[in-house]
VEXVOLUM-410827 format. One record per residue (C-alpha): residue in one letter; z negated, x negated, y. Coordinates in steps of 0.5 Angstrom, whole numbers, always signed. Layout:
N
+------+-------+-------+-------+
: type :     w :     u :     v :
+------+-------+-------+-------+
:    A :     Z :     X :     Y :
...
+------+-------+-------+-------+
//
This chain:
436
+------+-------+-------+-------+
: type :     w :     u :     v :
+------+-------+-------+-------+
:    M :  -183 :  +118 :   +37 :
:    S :  -181 :  +121 :   +30 :
:    N :  -184 :  +123 :   +24 :
:    G :  -180 :  +119 :   +19 :
:    D :  -174 :  +122 :   +15 :
:    S :  -174 :  +129 :   +19 :
:    G :  -172 :  +125 :   +25 :
:    I :  -176 :  +131 :   +29 :
:    V :  -181 :  +129 :   +35 :
:    H :  -187 :  +132 :   +37 :
:    V :  -188 :  +131 :   +44 :
:    K :  -187 :  +135 :   +50 :
:    I :  -180 :  +133 :   +53 :
:    K :  -176 :  +134 :   +60 :
:    F :  -170 :  +137 :   +59 :
:    L :  -164 :  +138 :   +65 :
:    F :  -159 :  +143 :   +63 :
:    V :  -153 :  +142 :   +67 :
:    S :  -148 :  +148 :   +67 :
:    I :  -141 :  +150 :   +70 :
:    E :  -142 :  +158 :   +70 :
:    G :  -149 :  +159 :   +67 :
:    L :  -147 :  +159 :   +60 :
:    I :  -153 :  +155 :   +57 :
:    G :  -159 :  +159 :   +60 :
:    D :  -161 :  +162 :   +53 :
:    L :  -162 :  +155 :   +50 :
:    A :  -165 :  +153 :   +56 :
:    W :  -170 :  +159 :   +55 :
:    Q :  -171 :  +158 :   +48 :
:    V :  -173 :  +150 :   +49 :
:    L :  -178 :  +152 :   +55 :
:    K :  -181 :  +157 :   +50 :
:    E :  -183 :  +152 :   +45 :
:    G :  -187 :  +148 :   +51 :
:    H :  -182 :  +143 :   +54 :
:    E :  -181 :  +142 :   +61 :
:    V :  -174 :  +145 :   +63 :
:    K :  -170 :  +145 :   +69 :
:    Y :  -163 :  +148 :   +70 :
:    F :  -157 :  +147 :   +75 :
:    I :  -151 :  +152 :   +75 :
:    R :  -145 :  +149 :   +79 :
:    E :  -141 :  +156 :   +81 :
:    Q :  -144 :  +159 :   +87 :
:    G :  -142 :  +166 :   +84 :
:    E :  -146 :  +165 :   +78 :
:    K :  -152 :  +161 :   +81 :
:    N :  -157 :  +167 :   +80 :
:    V :  -156 :  +167 :   +72 :
:    C :  -162 :  +166 :   +69 :
:    D :  -167 :  +167 :   +75 :
:    G :  -174 :  +168 :   +73 :
:    F :  -173 :  +166 :   +66 :
:    V :  -172 :  +158 :   +67 :
:    P :  -174 :  +154 :   +73 :
:    K :  -167 :  +153 :   +77 :
:    E :  -165 :  +147 :   +81 :
:    D :  -160 :  +146 :   +87 :
:    D :  -157 :  +140 :   +85 :
:    W :  -158 :  +136 :   +78 :
:    E :  -156 :  +129 :   +80 :
:    P :  -163 :  +127 :   +83 :
:    L :  -166 :  +129 :   +77 :
:    V :  -163 :  +124 :   +72 :
:    D :  -168 :  +119 :   +72 :
:    W :  -174 :  +125 :   +71 :
:    A :  -170 :  +128 :   +65 :
:    D :  -171 :  +125 :   +58 :
:    T :  -165 :  +129 :   +55 :
:    I :  -159 :  +132 :   +59 :
:    V :  -155 :  +137 :   +56 :
:    F :  -148 :  +139 :   +59 :
:    D :  -146 :  +146 :   +57 :
:    D :  -138 :  +145 :   +57 :
:    V :  -132 :  +141 :   +57 :
:    G :  -131 :  +137 :   +64 :
:    F :  -137 :  +133 :   +64 :
:    G :  -134 :  +128 :   +59 :
:    E :  -133 :  +122 :   +63 :
:    V :  -140 :  +124 :   +67 :
:    A :  -144 :  +124 :   +60 :
:    E :  -141 :  +118 :   +58 :
:    A :  -143 :  +114 :   +64 :
:    L :  -150 :  +116 :   +63 :
:    R :  -150 :  +114 :   +56 :
:    K :  -148 :  +107 :   +58 :
:    K :  -154 :  +107 :   +63 :
:    G :  -159 :  +109 :   +57 :
:    K :  -160 :  +116 :   +58 :
:    K :  -160 :  +121 :   +52 :
:    V :  -155 :  +126 :   +53 :
:    I :  -152 :  +132 :   +49 :
:    G :  -145 :  +133 :   +51 :
:    G :  -138 :  +131 :   +51 :
:    C :  -134 :  +125 :   +52 :
:    A :  -127 :  +124 :   +55 :
:    Y :  -124 :  +124 :   +48 :
:    T :  -127 :  +130 :   +46 :
:    D :  -125 :  +134 :   +53 :
:    K :  -118 :  +132 :   +51 :
:    L :  -119 :  +135 :   +44 :
:    E :  -120 :  +142 :   +47 :
:    N :  -116 :  +142 :   +53 :
:    E :  -110 :  +139 :   +51 :
:    R :  -108 :  +143 :   +44 :
:    N :  -102 :  +138 :   +43 :
:    F :  -107 :  +132 :   +43 :
:    G :  -112 :  +135 :   +39 :
:    Q :  -107 :  +137 :   +33 :
:    A :  -104 :  +130 :   +34 :
:    E :  -111 :  +127 :   +33 :
:    L :  -112 :  +132 :   +27 :
:    K :  -105 :  +130 :   +24 :
:    D :  -107 :  +122 :   +25 :
:    A :  -114 :  +123 :   +21 :
:    G :  -110 :  +126 :   +15 :
:    V :  -112 :  +134 :   +16 :
:    N :  -106 :  +139 :   +15 :
:    I :  -103 :  +142 :   +21 :
:    L :   -99 :  +148 :   +23 :
:    P :   -92 :  +146 :   +26 :
:    S :   -93 :  +147 :   +34 :
:    W :   -89 :  +145 :   +40 :
:    N :   -91 :  +144 :   +47 :
:    F :   -88 :  +146 :   +53 :
:    E :   -88 :  +146 :   +61 :
:    S :   -82 :  +151 :   +62 :
:    F :   -82 :  +158 :   +60 :
:    D :   -74 :  +158 :   +60 :
:    A :   -75 :  +152 :   +55 :
:    A :   -79 :  +156 :   +50 :
:    I :   -75 :  +162 :   +51 :
:    D :   -69 :  +158 :   +49 :
:    F :   -73 :  +155 :   +43 :
:    I :   -75 :  +162 :   +40 :
:    K :   -68 :  +164 :   +41 :
:    Q :   -65 :  +158 :   +37 :
:    N :   -71 :  +159 :   +32 :
:    P :   -73 :  +166 :   +31 :
:    G :   -80 :  +167 :   +28 :
:    R :   -87 :  +169 :   +29 :
:    Y :   -91 :  +164 :   +33 :
:    V :   -97 :  +164 :   +37 :
:    I :   -97 :  +163 :   +45 :
:    K :  -103 :  +158 :   +47 :
:    P :  -104 :  +156 :   +54 :
:    N :  -107 :  +149 :   +55 :
:    G :  -112 :  +146 :   +60 :
:    D :  -116 :  +151 :   +65 :
:    A :  -111 :  +157 :   +63 :
:    Q :  -114 :  +157 :   +56 :
:    N :  -120 :  +160 :   +59 :
:    E :  -116 :  +166 :   +61 :
:    K :  -117 :  +169 :   +54 :
:    E :  -112 :  +174 :   +55 :
:    L :  -107 :  +169 :   +56 :
:    S :  -106 :  +168 :   +49 :
:    F :  -102 :  +172 :   +45 :
:    I :  -100 :  +172 :   +37 :
:    G :   -93 :  +175 :   +36 :
:    Q :   -92 :  +181 :   +31 :
:    E :   -85 :  +181 :   +30 :
:    E :   -81 :  +176 :   +25 :
:    D :   -76 :  +175 :   +30 :
:    G :   -80 :  +173 :   +36 :
:    I :   -77 :  +179 :   +40 :
:    D :   -84 :  +180 :   +43 :
:    L :   -86 :  +173 :   +44 :
:    L :   -79 :  +173 :   +49 :
:    Y :   -82 :  +179 :   +53 :
:    M :   -88 :  +176 :   +53 :
:    L :   -86 :  +169 :   +56 :
:    E :   -81 :  +173 :   +61 :
:    R :   -88 :  +176 :   +63 :
:    Y :   -92 :  +170 :   +64 :
:    K :   -86 :  +167 :   +68 :
:    K :   -86 :  +172 :   +73 :
:    S :   -94 :  +173 :   +73 :
:    W :   -97 :  +167 :   +71 :
:    A :   -93 :  +161 :   +72 :
:    K :   -97 :  +158 :   +78 :
:    K :  -103 :  +158 :   +73 :
:    I :  -100 :  +156 :   +66 :
:    K :   -97 :  +149 :   +67 :
:    S :   -96 :  +148 :   +60 :
:    F :   -97 :  +151 :   +53 :
:    Q :   -96 :  +151 :   +46 :
:    L :   -92 :  +155 :   +41 :
:    Q :   -95 :  +154 :   +34 :
:    R :   -92 :  +157 :   +28 :
:    F :   -96 :  +163 :   +25 :
:    A :  -100 :  +163 :   +19 :
:    A :  -103 :  +169 :   +15 :
:    G :  -110 :  +168 :   +12 :
:    V :  -117 :  +168 :   +14 :
:    E :  -119 :  +166 :   +21 :
:    V :  -125 :  +162 :   +19 :
:    A :  -129 :  +156 :   +24 :
:    I :  -133 :  +150 :   +21 :
:    G :  -138 :  +147 :   +26 :
:    A :  -143 :  +142 :   +26 :
:    F :  -148 :  +138 :   +30 :
:    F :  -146 :  +130 :   +31 :
:    N :  -151 :  +125 :   +33 :
:    G :  -146 :  +120 :   +36 :
:    H :  -145 :  +117 :   +29 :
:    E :  -145 :  +122 :   +24 :
:    F :  -145 :  +130 :   +22 :
:    T :  -152 :  +133 :   +21 :
:    T :  -153 :  +138 :   +16 :
:    P :  -153 :  +144 :   +14 :
:    I :  -146 :  +146 :   +17 :
:    N :  -144 :  +152 :   +20 :
:    I :  -139 :  +157 :   +18 :
:    N :  -137 :  +162 :   +23 :
:    F :  -132 :  +168 :   +24 :
:    E :  -130 :  +170 :   +31 :
:    H :  -128 :  +177 :   +33 :
:    K :  -124 :  +176 :   +39 :
:    K :  -121 :  +182 :   +41 :
:    M :  -124 :  +187 :   +46 :
:    F :  -124 :  +193 :   +41 :
:    P :  -125 :  +195 :   +34 :
:    G :  -120 :  +193 :   +29 :
:    E :  -118 :  +187 :   +33 :
:    V :  -114 :  +191 :   +38 :
:    G :  -114 :  +190 :   +46 :
:    P :  -114 :  +183 :   +50 :
:    N :  -117 :  +177 :   +48 :
:    T :  -124 :  +176 :   +51 :
:    G :  -127 :  +170 :   +48 :
:    E :  -132 :  +173 :   +44 :
:    M :  -134 :  +180 :   +42 :
:    G :  -139 :  +178 :   +36 :
:    T :  -139 :  +173 :   +31 :
:    T :  -142 :  +173 :   +24 :
:    M :  -144 :  +166 :   +20 :
:    F :  -148 :  +162 :   +15 :
:    W :  -151 :  +155 :   +14 :
:    C :  -149 :  +152 :    +8 :
:    P :  -148 :  +145 :    +5 :
:    L :  -142 :  +141 :    +5 :
:    N :  -136 :  +144 :    +2 :
:    K :  -129 :  +144 :    +2 :
:    L :  -128 :  +147 :    +8 :
:    F :  -131 :  +142 :   +12 :
:    Y :  -129 :  +136 :    +7 :
:    E :  -121 :  +138 :    +9 :
:    T :  -122 :  +139 :   +16 :
:    L :  -128 :  +136 :   +21 :
:    A :  -130 :  +131 :   +16 :
:    K :  -124 :  +127 :   +17 :
:    M :  -125 :  +127 :   +24 :
:    Q :  -132 :  +123 :   +23 :
:    A :  -129 :  +116 :   +25 :
:    K :  -126 :  +118 :   +31 :
:    L :  -132 :  +122 :   +34 :
:    A :  -136 :  +116 :   +32 :
:    A :  -132 :  +111 :   +36 :
:    C :  -133 :  +115 :   +42 :
:    G :  -140 :  +117 :   +41 :
:    Y :  -140 :  +124 :   +42 :
:    I :  -146 :  +128 :   +41 :
:    G :  -147 :  +135 :   +41 :
:    Y :  -144 :  +141 :   +37 :
:    I :  -136 :  +141 :   +35 :
:    D :  -133 :  +147 :   +32 :
:    L :  -126 :  +147 :   +29 :
:    N :  -123 :  +154 :   +28 :
:    C :  -118 :  +155 :   +22 :
:    I :  -113 :  +159 :   +18 :
:    A :  -115 :  +159 :   +11 :
:    N :  -110 :  +161 :    +6 :
:    S :  -108 :  +160 :    -2 :
:    K :  -104 :  +154 :    +1 :
:    G :  -109 :  +150 :    +5 :
:    I :  -113 :  +150 :   +11 :
:    Y :  -110 :  +149 :   +18 :
:    P :  -114 :  +148 :   +24 :
:    L :  -112 :  +152 :   +30 :
:    E :  -116 :  +149 :   +36 :
:    F :  -123 :  +145 :   +37 :
:    T :  -129 :  +147 :   +41 :
:    S :  -132 :  +141 :   +43 :
:    R :  -138 :  +144 :   +46 :
:    F :  -143 :  +149 :   +45 :
:    G :  -140 :  +156 :   +43 :
:    Y :  -141 :  +162 :   +46 :
:    P :  -144 :  +167 :   +44 :
:    T :  -144 :  +162 :   +38 :
:    I :  -151 :  +158 :   +40 :
:    S :  -155 :  +164 :   +41 :
:    I :  -153 :  +167 :   +34 :
:    Q :  -154 :  +160 :   +31 :
:    M :  -161 :  +161 :   +34 :
:    E :  -162 :  +167 :   +30 :
:    G :  -161 :  +163 :   +24 :
:    V :  -165 :  +156 :   +25 :
:    L :  -172 :  +155 :   +24 :
:    S :  -173 :  +148 :   +27 :
:    P :  -175 :  +147 :   +34 :
:    W :  -169 :  +147 :   +38 :
:    G :  -172 :  +142 :   +43 :
:    E :  -174 :  +137 :   +38 :
:    F :  -168 :  +137 :   +35 :
:    L :  -164 :  +136 :   +41 :
:    Y :  -168 :  +130 :   +43 :
:    A :  -167 :  +127 :   +36 :
:    L :  -159 :  +129 :   +36 :
:    A :  -159 :  +125 :   +43 :
:    S :  -163 :  +119 :   +41 :
:    G :  -157 :  +118 :   +35 :
:    E :  -163 :  +120 :   +30 :
:    K :  -161 :  +122 :   +23 :
:    C :  -164 :  +129 :   +23 :
:    E :  -163 :  +136 :   +19 :
:    L :  -164 :  +143 :   +21 :
:    K :  -168 :  +147 :   +17 :
:    T :  -164 :  +154 :   +17 :
:    K :  -165 :  +161 :   +14 :
:    R :  -162 :  +163 :    +8 :
:    G :  -157 :  +169 :    +8 :
:    F :  -152 :  +171 :   +14 :
:    Q :  -153 :  +172 :   +22 :
:    I :  -149 :  +176 :   +26 :
:    G :  -149 :  +177 :   +33 :
:    V :  -146 :  +183 :   +38 :
:    V :  -144 :  +182 :   +45 :
:    I :  -146 :  +187 :   +50 :
:    A :  -142 :  +187 :   +56 :
:    T :  -140 :  +191 :   +62 :
:    S :  -134 :  +191 :   +67 :
:    P :  -131 :  +187 :   +69 :
:    F :  -131 :  +183 :   +63 :
:    P :  -127 :  +180 :   +60 :
:    F :  -123 :  +180 :   +67 :
:    S :  -125 :  +177 :   +73 :
:    D :  -126 :  +182 :   +79 :
:    K :  -132 :  +181 :   +84 :
:    S :  -131 :  +188 :   +87 :
:    A :  -131 :  +191 :   +80 :
:    F :  -138 :  +188 :   +78 :
:    K :  -141 :  +190 :   +85 :
:    K :  -139 :  +197 :   +84 :
:    Y :  -141 :  +198 :   +77 :
:    S :  -145 :  +192 :   +74 :
:    E :  -149 :  +188 :   +80 :
:    D :  -157 :  +189 :   +79 :
:    A :  -156 :  +194 :   +73 :
:    A :  -163 :  +194 :   +70 :
:    I :  -163 :  +193 :   +62 :
:    I :  -168 :  +198 :   +59 :
:    F :  -171 :  +197 :   +52 :
:    K :  -173 :  +204 :   +49 :
:    K :  -178 :  +200 :   +45 :
:    P :  -180 :  +193 :   +45 :
:    M :  -176 :  +188 :   +42 :
:    N :  -179 :  +182 :   +40 :
:    D :  -173 :  +178 :   +37 :
:    G :  -166 :  +178 :   +37 :
:    V :  -165 :  +179 :   +44 :
:    H :  -161 :  +174 :   +48 :
:    P :  -159 :  +174 :   +55 :
:    G :  -152 :  +172 :   +58 :
:    D :  -151 :  +173 :   +65 :
:    V :  -158 :  +176 :   +66 :
:    K :  -164 :  +175 :   +71 :
:    L :  -171 :  +177 :   +70 :
:    E :  -174 :  +180 :   +77 :
:    D :  -180 :  +184 :   +78 :
:    G :  -181 :  +184 :   +70 :
:    E :  -174 :  +187 :   +69 :
:    W :  -168 :  +184 :   +66 :
:    K :  -162 :  +185 :   +71 :
:    L :  -155 :  +183 :   +71 :
:    A :  -153 :  +177 :   +75 :
:    G :  -147 :  +173 :   +76 :
:    E :  -140 :  +176 :   +76 :
:    S :  -138 :  +177 :   +69 :
:    G :  -141 :  +183 :   +66 :
:    Y :  -143 :  +179 :   +60 :
:    A :  -150 :  +182 :   +59 :
:    L :  -153 :  +180 :   +52 :
:    I :  -152 :  +178 :   +45 :
:    I :  -156 :  +182 :   +40 :
:    T :  -157 :  +178 :   +33 :
:    A :  -160 :  +179 :   +27 :
:    S :  -161 :  +176 :   +20 :
:    A :  -161 :  +178 :   +13 :
:    S :  -160 :  +176 :    +6 :
:    T :  -153 :  +180 :    +6 :
:    M :  -148 :  +181 :   +11 :
:    E :  -149 :  +189 :   +10 :
:    D :  -156 :  +189 :   +11 :
:    A :  -155 :  +184 :   +17 :
:    R :  -150 :  +189 :   +20 :
:    R :  -155 :  +195 :   +19 :
:    L :  -161 :  +191 :   +23 :
:    V :  -156 :  +188 :   +29 :
:    Y :  -154 :  +195 :   +30 :
:    N :  -160 :  +198 :   +30 :
:    K :  -162 :  +194 :   +35 :
:    V :  -156 :  +195 :   +39 :
:    Q :  -158 :  +203 :   +39 :
:    N :  -165 :  +200 :   +43 :
:    I :  -161 :  +198 :   +49 :
:    M :  -160 :  +202 :   +55 :
:    L :  -155 :  +199 :   +60 :
:    P :  -150 :  +203 :   +65 :
:    N :  -143 :  +203 :   +63 :
:    M :  -144 :  +198 :   +57 :
:    F :  -139 :  +197 :   +51 :
:    Y :  -139 :  +193 :   +45 :
:    R :  -135 :  +193 :   +38 :
:    N :  -138 :  +197 :   +32 :
:    D :  -135 :  +193 :   +27 :
:    I :  -137 :  +186 :   +27 :
:    G :  -138 :  +184 :   +20 :
:    T :  -134 :  +189 :   +17 :
:    K :  -129 :  +184 :   +14 :
:    W :  -134 :  +180 :   +11 :
:    A :  -133 :  +183 :    +4 :
:    S :  -125 :  +182 :    +4 :
:    D :  -125 :  +175 :    +7 :
:    S :  -131 :  +172 :    +3 :
:    D :  -127 :  +174 :    -4 :
:    R :  -121 :  +171 :    -1 :
:    L :  -124 :  +164 :    +1 :
:    Y :  -128 :  +164 :    -6 :
:    T :  -122 :  +166 :   -10 :
:    W :  -118 :  +160 :    -6 :
:    G :  -124 :  +155 :    -8 :
:    Y :  -126 :  +154 :    -1 :
:    L :  -133 :  +157 :    -2 :
:    Y :  -138 :  +155 :    -8 :
+------+-------+-------+-------+
//
């Protein structure tokens, strides 16, 4: 079913997308627009109306396993299920028990990186706030607090220490002890390192990485200038490129481990790079959000055919645009927090209005299509991802913010500085020899 060396198929494929919170609707919609058959299941009751009107929805996914040619899982937590389906001969995009653990248990992920020969920052795992407080008192310094397990999805709980003696971390740990002890069962303290925060990502076909690779720069804070609570993501800049030093010193060293577990999908390693080295911070062993939407801006290959080839274990290469891609998240209340009453009051069913027709660069988040209108759905307030591509980062910025100005949505907010750090970050990465 392939056309030779490219590993890309040219047939109508049946795709079953399986989601916890409705994160993968944009990709499902793209695959549907390419002419494939798509069915989409969302588990969380409050998110079930996400993507209504864009793609066909289902109340259950397991009865559709035999119908599907390819099954796509969008998050960690499906690893054991995905493994079992692969053993039955199904073509599956998604994790495995090993890669779920890489993301969910930070100390395990760091240990696996070290075992693979990757440089890591010193870190310590704790299951007691008092033990962590005593540790900092005895070892003053700058650290980063990172919850393990499900709590790491609450992005506002991550905290980067600013004081060299760690006094701010002591205050924060006392606060967590009072307010979050039931949610944060374990957490990691990682030594702080200054430098450029950069992520290296690539698709993996169960045997090896595909090319090109993706280099991306996340903007996690809510407000411009990296101020405010962590949101998970307010925007990202990226580019596709051949294999380079950033890849060889990080993800490349994990190839044998990923092949051993048969991982199929996208995997990303967020790092701090400086003149002394590249230090991985955390794995994302799944699609990233809004990363996948911004990647769609830069990928020329048909997504349905690429995903089928990837799930088949074929050697395949993405065709991508030259230059840079940028994405800006448009959100409303209560994002990035969880507050159903706030969503109902300020955002539920709010209509998204386009001042002029937009033919590209508009990606639905938690949105439904109803009576010809795009309306907010779900409960999060995560509305749109607006994307653009250009030969320079500055041109990409200009294009994407022109598109943003075309959007009307009550109470919407976004960051207006996505990509402004590229000039200084790229200079440093080139000077240190990581880009060439």
